[in-house]
C-alpha positions, -999 to +999 in steps of 0.1 A: +560+090-033+595+072-050+618+094-071+609+081-110+650+086-113+668+066-093+634+044-081+646+038-044+640+078-029+618+087-009+611+122-025+600+147+003+604+187+009+636+208+008+645+245-001+671+246-032+690+267-051+678+261-085+696+268-115+684+289-144+712+299-174+705+330-195+733+331-218+765+322-200+749+339-167+737+315-143+707+325-115+712+305-078+673+310-069+660+292-036+632+278-041+604+250-024+605+216-040+602+176-035+631+168-035+649+128-034+681+125-013+693+093-031+704+112-062+692+154-056+662+147-083+642+177-079+605+186-083+589+217-080+555+231-086+533+253-103+538+274-082+575+275-077+580+272-118+559+302-121+581+325-102+615+309-118+599+322-146+594+354-135+627+358-119+641+347-152+623+371-170+635+403-148+667+393-144+668+390-184+649+427-188+675+441-159+645+446-136+668+428-109+702+426-101+719+402-076+747+404-065+778+385-075+793+357-061+820+350-079+837+351-115+844+326-139+871+329-163+881+308-198+913+308-212+919+301-248 
């Protein structure tokens, strides 16, 4: 199937790092998706989206506390 964004790439299954934004926090969640190698657009199955929503809810309720991989600083 051709990518609907760039119209040139052929989408294929891949493991991607989905980014979930919660306030100032960002979660990187590995998940299976269909991805375009040309533009990088990812298409998620319903099951993957449900999983990402569960992770988001668990993080918001502090059920999970993933390891930090860095820090962001802001200069005022």
